[in-house]
C-alpha positions in Angstrom: 8.1 77.7 -12.7 9.2 81.4 -12.8 9.9 83.6 -9.8 10.7 87.2 -9.2 12.0 88.7 -6.0 9.3 90.7 -4.2 6.6 89.6 -6.7 6.1 85.9 -6.2 6.2 82.7 -8.2 4.2 81.4 -11.2 3.7 77.7 -11.6 2.7 75.8 -14.8 0.8 72.5 -14.7 0.5 70.4 -17.9 -2.6 68.2 -18.1 -3.5 65.6 -20.8 -6.4 66.4 -23.2 -8.1 63.2 -22.1 -8.2 61.7 -18.6 -6.9 58.2 -18.4 -6.5 56.6 -14.9 -2.8 56.1 -14.1 -3.3 52.4 -13.3 -4.6 51.8 -16.9 -1.5 53.2 -18.5 1.5 53.1 -16.3 1.0 49.8 -14.6 -0.7 47.7 -17.2 1.6 45.9 -19.7 1.0 46.3 -23.4 -0.3 43.4 -25.3 2.5 40.9 -26.1 3.5 40.4 -29.7 2.7 37.2 -31.6 0.4 35.6 -29.0 -1.6 36.0 -25.8 0.5 36.5 -22.7 1.8 33.3 -21.1 2.9 33.2 -17.5 6.4 31.5 -17.4 6.8 28.8 -14.7 9.9 27.2 -13.3 9.9 23.4 -13.2 8.9 23.3 -9.5 5.7 25.2 -10.4 6.7 28.5 -8.9 6.4 31.6 -11.0 9.7 33.5 -11.4 9.7 37.1 -10.1 9.3 39.8 -12.8 12.4 41.7 -13.9 13.1 44.9 -12.1 11.7 47.9 -14.1 14.2 50.1 -16.0 15.1 53.3 -14.2 13.6 56.1 -16.1 13.6 59.9 -16.2 9.8 60.5 -16.3 10.4 63.9 -18.0 11.2 61.9 -21.2 7.6 60.5 -21.2 5.9 63.9 -21.2 4.1 65.0 -24.4 6.7 65.8 -27.1 6.9 67.9 -30.2 4.8 65.3 -32.2 1.2 64.5 -31.0 0.8 60.8 -30.3 -1.4 58.3 -28.4 0.6 57.8 -25.2 -2.3 59.0 -23.0 -4.9 56.8 -24.7 -3.2 53.4 -24.9 -5.1 50.5 -23.3 -4.4 46.8 -23.0 -5.0 45.0 -26.3 -3.9 47.9 -28.5 -1.2 47.3 -31.1 1.4 49.9 -30.4 4.1 51.2 -32.8 6.9 53.6 -31.7 8.2 56.0 -34.3 11.6 57.7 -33.5 13.0 60.2 -35.9 14.9 63.6 -35.7 12.5 65.2 -38.2 9.3 66.3 -36.6 7.3 66.6 -39.8 8.3 63.2 -41.1 7.7 61.6 -37.7 4.2 63.2 -37.6 3.5 61.7 -41.0 4.6 58.3 -39.8 2.3 58.6 -36.8 -0.6 59.3 -39.1 0.3 56.2 -41.2 0.4 54.1 -38.1 -3.0 55.4 -36.9 -4.4 54.9 -40.4 -3.7 51.1 -40.0 -5.7 50.9 -36.7 -2.7 50.9 -34.4 -1.8 53.3 -31.6 1.4 55.4 -32.1 4.1 56.7 -29.8 6.5 59.3 -31.1 9.8 60.8 -30.2 12.1 63.2 -32.1 15.1 62.3 -29.8 16.7 58.9 -29.5 16.9 59.2 -25.7 13.1 59.9 -25.5 12.5 57.0 -27.8 14.4 54.6 -25.5 12.5 55.8 -22.5 9.2 55.2 -24.3 10.3 51.8 -25.4 11.2 50.7 -21.9 8.0 52.1 -20.4 5.4 50.9 -22.9 7.2 47.9 -24.6 5.6 48.6 -28.0 4.9 45.8 -30.5 7.2 47.4 -33.1 9.5 50.3 -33.7 10.4 52.4 -36.7 13.8 54.1 -36.1 15.0 56.8 -38.4 18.8 57.4 -38.5 20.1 60.5 -40.2 23.2 59.8 -42.4 26.4 60.2 -40.5 25.0 60.3 -37.0 25.7 57.7 -34.4 22.7 58.3 -32.1 20.4 55.9 -33.9 23.0 53.2 -34.0 23.5 53.5 -30.2 19.7 53.5 -29.7 19.4 50.2 -31.7 22.3 48.7 -29.8 20.7 49.7 -26.5 17.4 48.1 -27.5 19.0 44.9 -28.7 21.2 44.4 -25.7 18.5 44.7 -23.0 16.4 41.6 -22.4 13.2 43.5 -21.9 13.4 45.2 -25.3 15.6 43.0 -27.6 12.6 41.0 -28.9 10.8 44.1 -30.3 11.1 44.1 -34.2 12.8 47.4 -35.3 12.8 48.7 -38.8 15.6 51.2 -39.4 15.4 54.1 -41.9 18.9 54.9 -43.1 21.1 55.0 -46.2 21.8 51.8 -48.1 25.5 51.7 -47.2 24.6 51.1 -43.5 21.9 48.6 -44.2 23.9 45.4 -43.4 25.4 46.9 -40.3 22.0 47.6 -38.8 20.6 44.2 -39.8 23.6 42.5 -38.2 22.9 44.5 -35.0 19.4 43.0 -34.8 17.2 45.2 -37.0 14.2 43.4 -38.5 14.3 45.4 -41.7 15.5 48.4 -43.6 14.0 51.5 -45.2 15.9 53.6 -47.7 16.3 57.2 -46.3 14.3 59.3 -46.8 11.5 56.8 -47.1 8.6 57.7 -49.4 5.1 57.1 -48.1 4.6 53.9 -50.0 7.9 52.4 -48.6 6.7 53.3 -45.1 3.4 51.6 -45.7 5.2 48.4 -46.9 7.4 48.5 -43.8 4.3 48.9 -41.5 2.6 46.0 -43.3 5.7 43.8 -42.8 5.9 44.7 -39.1 2.2 43.9 -38.6 2.7 40.5 -40.3 5.7 39.9 -38.1 3.8 40.8 -34.9 0.7 38.8 -35.8 2.5 35.7 -37.0 2.2 33.4 -34.0 4.8 30.9 -35.2 8.3 31.8 -36.1 10.3 29.5 -38.5 14.0 28.6 -38.3 16.0 26.8 -40.9 19.0 24.7 -39.7 21.5 23.7 -42.4 23.9 21.1 -41.1 25.1 17.9 -42.9 26.0 16.0 -39.6 22.8 14.5 -38.4 23.9 14.3 -34.8 25.0 18.0 -34.8 21.8 19.0 -36.5 19.6 17.2 -33.9 21.7 18.9 -31.1 21.1 22.4 -32.5 17.4 21.7 -32.9 17.1 20.4 -29.4 19.1 23.3 -28.0 17.0 26.0 -29.6 13.8 24.1 -28.9 10.8 23.8 -31.2 7.5 24.9 -29.6 4.0 26.1 -30.4 5.6 29.5 -31.2 8.7 28.1 -33.1 8.9 25.7 -36.0 12.4 24.3 -36.8 13.2 22.7 -40.2 16.5 20.8 -40.4 18.3 19.9 -43.7 21.6 18.4 -44.5 22.7 20.2 -47.8 22.6 23.5 -49.6 20.3 22.1 -52.2 17.7 21.1 -49.6 18.1 24.5 -47.9 17.2 26.3 -51.2 14.3 24.0 -51.8 12.9 24.8 -48.3 13.4 28.5 -48.9 11.3 28.2 -52.0 8.5 26.5 -50.2 7.8 29.1 -47.5 9.0 32.0 -45.3 11.7 31.6 -42.7 12.6 34.2 -40.0 16.2 33.1 -39.5 18.7 30.4 -40.5 21.6 28.6 -38.8 24.2 27.5 -41.3 27.3 25.2 -41.1 30.0 26.0 -43.7 31.1 22.4 -44.2 28.4 21.2 -46.6 28.6 18.6 -49.4 28.5 19.7 -53.1 27.6 23.3 -52.7 29.5 24.6 -49.7 28.3 27.1 -47.1 30.0 30.1 -48.8 28.3 29.4 -52.1 25.0 29.0 -50.4 25.4 32.3 -48.7 26.2 34.0 -52.0 23.1 32.5 -53.6 20.8 33.5 -50.7 22.1 37.1 -50.7 21.8 37.3 -54.5 18.1 36.6 -54.3 16.0 39.7 -53.5 13.4 37.6 -51.6 16.0 36.4 -49.1 18.4 39.3 -48.7 17.0 40.3 -45.3 17.0 36.7 -43.9 19.2 36.7 -40.8 21.9 34.0 -41.2 24.0 32.8 -38.3 27.1 30.9 -39.3 27.7 28.1 -36.7 30.7 26.2 -37.6 33.7 24.3 -36.3 35.8 25.3 -39.3 38.9 27.5 -38.4 38.5 30.6 -40.4 41.2 32.6 -42.1 41.2 36.4 -41.9 40.1 36.6 -45.5 37.3 34.0 -45.0 36.0 35.9 -41.9 36.0 39.2 -43.8 34.1 37.6 -46.7 31.6 36.1 -44.3 30.9 39.5 -42.7 29.4 40.7 -45.9 26.8 38.0 -46.0 26.0 37.0 -42.4 24.6 38.5 -39.3 26.7 36.5 -36.8 29.6 34.0 -36.8 29.8 31.5 -33.9 32.8 29.1 -33.7 31.8 25.9 -32.0 33.5 25.7 -28.5 32.5 25.3 -24.9 30.4 28.4 -24.7 28.9 28.3 -28.2 25.6 26.6 -27.3 24.6 29.5 -25.0 25.8 32.1 -27.7 23.8 30.3 -30.4 20.6 30.3 -28.2 21.2 34.0 -27.5 21.7 34.9 -31.2 18.7 32.9 -32.5 16.5 34.5 -29.8 17.7 37.9 -31.0 17.0 37.4 -34.7 13.8 35.5 -34.2 12.5 38.2 -31.8 11.6 35.7 -29.1 10.6 37.3 -25.7 13.0 35.7 -23.2 10.3 35.6 -20.6 8.5 33.0 -22.8 11.4 30.7 -23.2 11.4 27.4 -21.3 13.0 27.5 -17.9 16.2 25.7 -18.9 16.8 28.1 -21.8 16.3 31.1 -19.6 18.8 29.7 -17.2 21.3 29.2 -20.0 21.0 32.9 -21.1 21.3 34.0 -17.5 24.5 32.0 -17.1 25.8 33.6 -20.3 25.1 37.1 -19.2 25.6 36.9 -15.5 28.9 35.1 -15.5 31.8 37.2 -14.1 34.0 35.7 -16.8 33.1 38.6 -19.0 34.9 40.9 -16.6 38.3 39.1 -16.6 41.0 41.3 -17.9 38.7 44.1 -19.0 40.1 47.7 -18.7 37.6 50.2 -17.2 38.1 53.9 -17.1 36.5 55.5 -14.0 36.0 59.3 -14.3 34.9 60.7 -11.0 36.0 63.5 -8.7 34.5 61.8 -5.5 37.3 59.9 -3.9 34.9 57.8 -1.8 32.9 56.8 -4.8 36.1 55.9 -6.7 37.4 53.7 -3.9 34.1 51.8 -3.5 33.6 51.2 -7.2 37.3 50.3 -7.8 37.3 47.8 -5.0 34.1 46.1 -6.3 35.4 46.0 -9.9 38.9 44.9 -9.2 37.7 42.0 -7.1 36.1 40.6 -10.3 39.3 40.8 -12.3 39.0 44.2 -14.0 41.9 46.6 -14.5 40.8 50.1 -13.3 42.1 53.4 -14.6 41.2 56.7 -12.9 40.6 60.3 -13.9 39.4 63.2 -11.6 37.5 65.2 -14.3 36.4 65.0 -17.9 39.5 66.6 -19.3 41.8 64.1 -17.5 39.4 61.4 -18.6 39.9 62.2 -22.3 43.7 62.3 -21.9 43.7 59.0 -20.0 41.6 57.4 -22.8 43.9 58.7 -25.5 46.8 57.2 -23.7 45.0 53.9 -23.2 42.9 53.2 -26.4 42.4 49.6 -25.3 39.9 50.7 -22.6 36.8 48.4 -22.8 34.2 50.7 -21.0 34.0 54.1 -19.4 32.1 54.9 -16.2 31.5 58.7 -16.5 30.4 60.8 -13.6 28.3 63.8 -14.7 28.9 66.6 -12.1 32.7 67.3 -12.1 34.9 70.4 -12.0 36.8 71.8 -15.0 35.0 69.6 -17.6 31.7 67.8 -16.7 30.6 64.4 -17.9 28.4 65.7 -20.7 31.2 67.5 -22.5 33.7 64.8 -21.9 31.3 62.1 -23.3 30.6 64.3 -26.3 34.3 64.9 -27.0 35.0 61.1 -26.7 32.3 60.4 -29.3 33.9 62.9 -31.7 37.0 60.7 -31.9 36.5 58.0 -34.5 38.2 55.2 -32.5 35.8 55.7 -29.5 32.5 56.1 -31.4 31.4 52.6 -30.4 33.0 52.5 -26.9 30.5 51.8 -24.2 30.1 54.8 -21.9 27.9 54.5 -18.8 26.9 57.8 -17.2 26.7 58.0 -13.4 23.8 60.5 -12.9 22.3 62.2 -9.9 19.0 60.6 -9.1 17.4 63.8 -8.0 18.4 65.9 -11.1 15.6 65.8 -13.6 16.9 65.6 -17.1 20.4 64.2 -16.3 19.6 60.9 -18.1 18.3 62.6 -21.2 21.3 64.9 -21.4 23.7 62.0 -20.9 22.2 60.0 -23.7 22.0 63.1 -25.9 25.8 63.6 -25.3 26.5 60.1 -26.4 26.3 57.9 -23.3 25.4 54.3 -24.0 23.5 53.9 -20.8 23.1 55.5 -17.3 22.8 54.5 -13.7 21.8 56.8 -10.8 24.0 57.6 -7.8 24.4 56.4 -5.2 25.4 53.5 -7.3 23.9 50.0 -6.5 26.9 47.7 -7.2 24.8 44.7 -8.3 22.8 46.9 -10.7 26.0 48.4 -12.1 27.6 45.0 -12.7 24.4 43.8 -14.5 24.5 46.9 -16.7 28.3 46.4 -17.4 27.7 42.8 -18.4 25.1 44.0 -20.9 27.7 46.3 -22.6 30.8 44.1 -22.2 29.0 40.9 -23.5 30.1 40.5 -27.1 
């Protein structure tokens, strides 16, 4: 809209090239990956309520710099989201997706890509990360922390040095940046095979038969998941030779060839180098052993009281299992893991907000759950408080503040190496179009609209504080 005093106003209305009824696009879920949709039921026969939709800034879903198929997607389409900062390369990837008979969504900003992912729930995502930038890393972390998007297989295009870090964060595969056309085609082929493969395969390597049976029972074989259990490294290698596996759970205490030696052999074979391996062990690790393991494995879980829930959570992540399709008891286990207030105990939260009423209300709710709250009245004070308290676990950042607003404060925090991975949740104004996009672009991990719904905020904080 443009206005001039005494002359009037000019309005611009953007219309799609092709008309598609709203109910066909915005309210109809995309086809689920791997298999036909299944309605989950609780044991008493009642269908659980659907999860609340993510709060979105609809401006992020408007047509972007790269032409895509967002206005033409219908149920049954295979949908691939391409996110990359280079418009020309992103457009080429869109054409490659279309050439394989799929519909393409495109975004040249990570924050727009996240909005599209939450709205359309695509079957697969190709995420390009420019060397040295953190936006793509935060986008992948966001996708893999949220239950509604964490099952989506994501291929990350980045430099080789960051490959293992992205695979450990939940990426399904890696592309060397910049990816030539043939490498992109291979990645799209692998993503298609992953989406179409109805049955996932998990390899459990544990020499104790009782423990092995417990792990298999915990994770739960089904029509969509085949679990193979073996008791030695030699048997594990034989099974890997026989066929494809999507993930492996490995104990370190194995006869003859130990767990460390097996890991080295797996990672030394080009065929298995992207196989996610979760170390699940009761062995007490030294600092040197843990450091060595980090080079070879996606996740390390030490067996304790909470380890079964964590193992289920991690295998679901690397197997790309939609949580809505898990059996009722497994869903309850994951809910207990994520919804427990135990994650809040002793956490230090920095609240940056100039509204005294908001500060008091939030502080009361957070302190009652065992959190230690630090305050700052504006962005400048927030930065100084963070510098003085580098052990802060999460920042709640208001956007509209005097002296230094939340955008600039967030951006400056991200420029400090020690706070690049610190969770920062922006408190945005619900009515201000674009606040969410700007917050994510500045470096925020997530956002929530004001006035803040305490229950929704606590759910969001659990997502980012849950290790």
